[in-house]
C-alpha positions as CSV (number, residue, x, y, z in Angstrom):
1,X,50.4,0.6,-21.6
2,X,47.6,3.0,-20.8
3,X,48.6,5.3,-23.6
4,X,48.6,2.3,-26.0
5,X,45.0,1.4,-24.9
6,X,43.7,5.0,-25.4
7,X,45.4,5.3,-28.8
8,X,44.0,2.1,-30.3
9,X,40.6,1.9,-28.5
10,X,40.2,-1.7,-29.4
11,X,38.0,-4.3,-27.7
12,X,40.8,-6.8,-27.0
13,X,43.6,-6.0,-24.6
14,X,46.1,-3.6,-26.3
15,X,49.0,-6.0,-26.2
16,X,46.9,-8.6,-28.1
17,X,46.7,-6.2,-31.1
18,X,50.3,-5.7,-32.0
19,X,51.5,-6.5,-35.5
20,X,54.8,-8.0,-34.6
21,X,55.4,-11.7,-34.1
22,X,56.6,-11.2,-30.5
23,X,53.3,-9.7,-29.5
24,X,51.4,-12.4,-31.4
25,X,53.3,-15.1,-29.6
26,X,52.6,-13.5,-26.2
27,X,48.9,-13.3,-27.0
28,X,48.7,-17.0,-27.7
29,X,50.4,-17.8,-24.4
30,X,48.4,-15.3,-22.4
31,X,45.2,-16.5,-23.9
32,X,45.7,-19.9,-22.1
33,X,45.8,-18.1,-18.7
34,X,42.8,-16.0,-19.7
35,X,40.8,-19.2,-20.4
36,X,41.9,-20.7,-17.1
37,X,40.8,-17.6,-15.2
38,X,37.5,-17.4,-17.1
39,X,36.7,-21.1,-16.3
40,X,37.8,-21.0,-12.7
41,X,35.5,-18.0,-11.9
42,X,32.7,-18.6,-14.3
43,X,32.1,-22.3,-14.8
44,X,30.0,-22.9,-11.7
45,X,27.7,-20.1,-12.8
46,X,27.6,-21.6,-16.3
47,X,26.6,-25.0,-14.9
48,X,23.7,-23.5,-13.0
49,X,22.7,-21.5,-16.0
50,X,22.6,-24.5,-18.4
51,X,20.7,-26.6,-15.9
52,X,18.1,-23.9,-15.5
53,X,17.9,-23.3,-19.2
54,X,17.3,-27.0,-20.0
55,X,14.8,-27.9,-17.3
56,X,11.4,-26.5,-16.1
57,X,10.5,-25.2,-12.7
58,X,9.4,-28.7,-11.5
59,X,13.0,-29.7,-11.1
60,X,14.6,-26.4,-10.0
61,X,12.4,-23.4,-8.8
62,X,15.4,-21.0,-9.3
63,X,19.2,-20.5,-9.1
64,X,19.4,-21.0,-5.3
65,X,17.6,-24.3,-5.3
66,X,19.7,-25.5,-8.2
67,X,22.9,-24.6,-6.4
68,X,21.7,-26.2,-3.2
69,X,20.6,-29.5,-4.8
70,X,23.8,-29.7,-6.9
71,X,26.0,-29.3,-3.9
72,X,23.9,-31.7,-1.8
73,X,23.8,-34.5,-4.4
74,X,27.0,-34.0,-6.3
75,X,29.3,-31.9,-4.2
76,X,31.4,-29.0,-5.4
77,X,32.6,-31.2,-8.3
78,X,29.0,-31.0,-9.7
79,X,29.4,-27.3,-10.3
80,X,32.5,-28.1,-12.5
81,X,30.9,-30.8,-14.6
82,X,31.9,-30.3,-18.2
83,X,34.8,-28.1,-17.3
84,X,37.4,-29.9,-19.3
85,X,36.1,-29.1,-22.8
86,X,35.9,-25.3,-22.3
87,X,39.3,-25.3,-20.4
88,X,40.9,-26.9,-23.4
89,X,38.7,-25.1,-25.9
90,X,39.2,-21.6,-24.5
91,X,42.9,-21.8,-25.2
92,X,42.1,-22.1,-28.8
93,X,38.9,-19.9,-28.7
94,X,40.6,-16.9,-27.1
95,X,43.5,-17.1,-29.6
96,X,41.2,-17.4,-32.6
97,X,38.9,-14.7,-31.2
98,X,41.5,-12.1,-30.4
99,X,43.6,-12.9,-33.4
100,X,40.7,-12.8,-35.9
101,X,39.2,-9.7,-34.2
102,X,42.4,-7.8,-34.7
103,X,42.6,-8.9,-38.4
104,X,39.0,-8.0,-39.1
105,X,39.4,-4.6,-37.4
106,X,42.3,-3.7,-39.6
107,X,40.5,-4.9,-42.7
108,X,37.4,-2.9,-41.9
109,X,39.5,0.2,-41.0
110,X,41.7,0.1,-44.1
111,X,39.1,-1.0,-46.7
112,X,35.8,0.3,-45.5
113,X,36.0,3.1,-42.9
114,X,39.3,4.7,-43.7
115,X,40.7,3.4,-47.0
116,X,44.1,4.8,-48.0
117,X,42.9,5.7,-51.4
118,X,40.0,7.9,-50.1
119,X,40.6,11.7,-50.4
120,X,39.5,12.1,-46.8
121,X,41.9,9.4,-45.5
122,X,43.4,10.1,-42.1
123,X,46.0,7.8,-40.8
124,X,45.2,8.8,-37.2
125,X,41.5,8.1,-37.5
126,X,40.2,5.3,-35.2
127,X,37.8,2.6,-36.1
128,X,34.3,3.7,-34.9
129,X,32.4,1.7,-32.3
130,X,30.1,0.1,-34.9
131,X,33.2,-0.9,-36.8
132,X,34.4,-2.8,-33.7
133,X,30.9,-4.3,-33.6
134,X,31.1,-5.5,-37.2
135,X,34.5,-7.0,-36.5
136,X,33.0,-8.7,-33.5
137,X,30.3,-10.3,-35.7
138,X,33.0,-11.6,-38.1
139,X,35.2,-12.9,-35.3
140,X,32.2,-14.5,-33.6
141,X,31.4,-16.4,-36.8
142,X,35.0,-17.5,-37.1
143,X,35.4,-18.7,-33.5
144,X,32.0,-20.5,-33.7
145,X,33.6,-23.3,-35.6
146,X,35.8,-23.9,-32.6
147,X,33.2,-23.1,-30.0
148,X,30.3,-25.2,-31.3
149,X,31.7,-28.6,-30.6
150,X,33.2,-27.5,-27.3
151,X,30.0,-26.0,-26.0
152,X,28.0,-29.0,-27.4
153,X,30.0,-31.5,-25.4
154,X,30.1,-29.3,-22.3
155,X,26.3,-28.8,-22.3
156,X,25.7,-32.6,-22.5
157,X,28.0,-33.3,-19.6
158,X,26.4,-30.5,-17.5
159,X,22.9,-32.0,-17.7
160,X,24.0,-35.4,-16.4
161,X,22.6,-35.3,-12.9
162,X,23.7,-38.8,-11.7
163,X,26.4,-38.6,-9.0
164,X,27.9,-42.0,-10.1
165,X,29.7,-42.1,-13.4
166,X,28.4,-45.6,-14.1
167,X,24.9,-44.2,-14.2
168,X,25.7,-41.5,-16.8
169,X,25.6,-41.9,-20.6
170,X,28.9,-40.1,-20.9
171,X,31.8,-40.7,-18.5
172,X,33.7,-37.7,-19.6
173,X,34.4,-35.3,-22.6
174,X,36.4,-37.9,-24.6
175,X,33.7,-40.5,-24.1
176,X,31.0,-38.1,-25.2
177,X,32.9,-37.0,-28.2
178,X,33.7,-40.6,-29.2
179,X,30.1,-41.8,-28.8
180,X,28.6,-38.8,-30.6
181,X,31.0,-39.1,-33.5
182,X,30.6,-42.9,-33.8
183,X,26.8,-42.7,-34.1
184,X,26.3,-39.3,-35.8
185,X,29.6,-38.4,-37.4
186,X,31.0,-34.8,-37.7
187,X,27.5,-33.4,-38.1
188,X,26.6,-34.8,-34.7
189,X,29.7,-33.3,-33.1
190,X,28.8,-29.9,-34.7
191,X,25.1,-30.2,-33.6
192,X,23.9,-26.7,-32.9
193,X,26.4,-24.9,-35.1
194,X,23.8,-22.7,-36.7
195,X,22.5,-21.7,-33.3
196,X,26.0,-20.9,-32.2
197,X,26.6,-18.7,-35.2
198,X,23.4,-16.8,-34.5
199,X,24.2,-16.4,-30.8
200,X,27.7,-15.1,-31.6
201,X,26.4,-12.5,-34.0
202,X,25.5,-10.6,-30.8
203,X,29.3,-10.0,-30.4
204,X,28.4,-6.8,-32.2
205,X,27.1,-5.5,-28.9
206,X,30.0,-6.9,-26.8
207,X,32.9,-5.4,-28.8
208,X,31.1,-2.3,-29.8
209,X,30.2,-1.5,-26.2
210,X,33.8,-2.4,-25.1
211,X,35.1,0.3,-27.4
212,X,32.6,2.8,-26.1
213,X,33.4,2.0,-22.5
214,X,37.2,2.0,-23.1
215,X,37.1,5.2,-25.1
216,X,35.1,7.0,-22.3
217,X,37.3,5.7,-19.5
218,X,40.5,6.5,-21.3
219,X,39.3,10.1,-21.8
220,X,37.4,10.8,-18.6
221,X,39.2,8.9,-15.9
222,X,42.8,8.3,-14.7
223,X,42.4,4.6,-14.5
224,X,45.3,2.4,-15.6
225,X,45.1,0.1,-18.6
226,X,44.4,-3.0,-16.5
227,X,41.7,-1.2,-14.6
228,X,40.1,-0.1,-17.8
229,X,40.3,-3.6,-19.2
230,X,38.6,-4.9,-16.0
231,X,35.7,-2.4,-15.9
232,X,35.2,-2.2,-19.6
233,X,35.5,-6.0,-20.0
234,X,33.0,-6.7,-17.3
235,X,30.5,-4.1,-18.3
236,X,30.5,-4.9,-22.0
237,X,30.1,-8.6,-21.2
238,X,26.9,-7.7,-19.3
239,X,25.7,-5.6,-22.3
240,X,26.3,-8.6,-24.5
241,X,24.4,-11.1,-22.3
242,X,21.5,-8.7,-21.8
243,X,21.1,-8.6,-25.6
244,X,21.9,-12.2,-26.5
245,X,20.5,-14.3,-23.7
246,X,17.2,-15.5,-25.3
247,X,19.2,-16.9,-28.3
248,X,21.5,-18.7,-25.8
249,X,18.5,-20.4,-24.2
250,X,17.4,-21.7,-27.5
251,X,21.0,-22.8,-28.4
252,X,21.3,-24.7,-25.2
253,X,18.0,-26.5,-25.8
254,X,19.2,-27.6,-29.2
255,X,22.6,-28.7,-27.9
256,X,21.0,-30.8,-25.1
257,X,18.3,-32.2,-27.3
258,X,18.5,-36.1,-27.7
259,X,20.4,-37.1,-30.9
260,X,18.7,-40.5,-31.0
261,X,19.9,-43.2,-33.3
262,X,22.6,-45.5,-31.9
263,X,23.1,-43.3,-28.9
264,X,19.6,-44.3,-27.6
265,X,19.4,-41.1,-25.6
266,X,15.8,-40.4,-26.6
267,X,13.9,-38.9,-29.5
268,X,15.0,-35.6,-31.1
269,X,12.5,-32.8,-30.4
270,X,14.1,-29.9,-32.2
271,X,15.2,-30.5,-35.7
272,X,15.1,-26.8,-36.4
273,X,16.0,-23.7,-34.5
274,X,12.3,-22.5,-34.7
275,X,11.1,-25.7,-33.0
276,X,13.3,-25.1,-29.9
277,X,12.3,-21.4,-29.8
278,X,8.6,-22.3,-29.9
279,X,9.0,-25.0,-27.2
280,X,10.7,-22.5,-24.9
281,X,7.7,-20.1,-25.3
282,X,5.1,-22.9,-24.8
283,X,6.7,-24.1,-21.6
284,X,7.4,-20.7,-20.0
285,X,6.0,-17.9,-22.1
286,X,8.2,-14.9,-22.7
287,X,9.9,-15.4,-19.3
288,X,11.1,-18.8,-20.5
289,X,13.7,-17.0,-22.7
290,X,15.2,-15.5,-19.5
291,X,15.3,-18.6,-17.3
292,X,18.7,-18.9,-15.7
293,X,19.6,-15.3,-16.6
294,X,20.6,-14.3,-13.0
295,X,23.6,-16.7,-12.7
296,X,24.6,-15.8,-16.2
297,X,24.5,-12.1,-15.5
298,X,26.3,-12.5,-12.2
299,X,29.0,-14.5,-13.9
300,X,29.5,-12.2,-16.8
301,X,31.3,-9.4,-15.0
302,X,33.8,-11.3,-12.8
303,X,34.6,-14.0,-15.3
304,X,35.3,-11.7,-18.2
305,X,36.9,-9.0,-16.1
306,X,39.3,-11.4,-14.4
307,X,40.0,-13.1,-17.8
308,X,41.3,-9.7,-19.1
309,X,43.2,-9.0,-15.9
310,X,44.9,-12.4,-16.2
311,X,45.6,-11.8,-19.8
312,X,47.2,-8.5,-19.1
313,X,49.2,-9.7,-16.2
314,X,50.8,-12.5,-18.3
315,X,51.4,-10.2,-21.2
316,X,53.4,-7.9,-18.9
317,X,55.3,-10.7,-17.4
318,X,56.4,-12.4,-20.6
319,X,59.7,-11.3,-22.1
320,X,59.7,-9.2,-25.2
């Protein structure tokens, strides 16, 4: 397994990159467990992040107060509000992400970076780090069409602060999806898609840096493949969030903005991406784009590292 990782130097776990149907089947199954691990470890951090991103300091002065108030008023369940959509969605998102990433890597390698018709073609040449980054942008755009509605519903559930369901606009993910679709159609369900596409264009830094970390660890350390996946996965996720976080803040503002109309949830404030970006700056200055960054950054390493560990463990346990 370690040799396979060092040979391909790919952002996704090596077993997810096989060409055979058996490995593809294993990848789909293992992706489910990857999503479960990611949600179990990361969702409480995500809830705090979203709540800080979508409120000002008059409600929560910082992450610690947000955690304390959430636990006091809503219990541990409050930290897992909106968990059902990503739990279900990540099963599909991880499959789409890893599958499309592998396809785009091969397309870029065989048609742009190392085409077979080129006189300097070398069958052993690896895709460079920026090639992995470009594949990441393409895979990010692909998975956005799955991620946008999942994240939209999740965000709206996460900002419902009432402890009693009867006092909330949405009683759960199905109720939220049904009401939004009834009053705003498919465009309402996909509210924030353009912001999601922009945010996921930063996958260039995630998968590009994953290749750099994996390549370096494979050559300079004696770590096993799971250990390389753990460390490279966690570190590259932190690189990604450090580069993309301001765009995520704007995306969350758009996704939690009232839709109005028959929902009667308020008046829409941000019809355009620019409107949300300007509002964030007016409310908190440049620091406003980094509000909630700490829980996000703390979550990035363990959630993504454990997701890769779970993925690899299931891949090794499944029969060939």
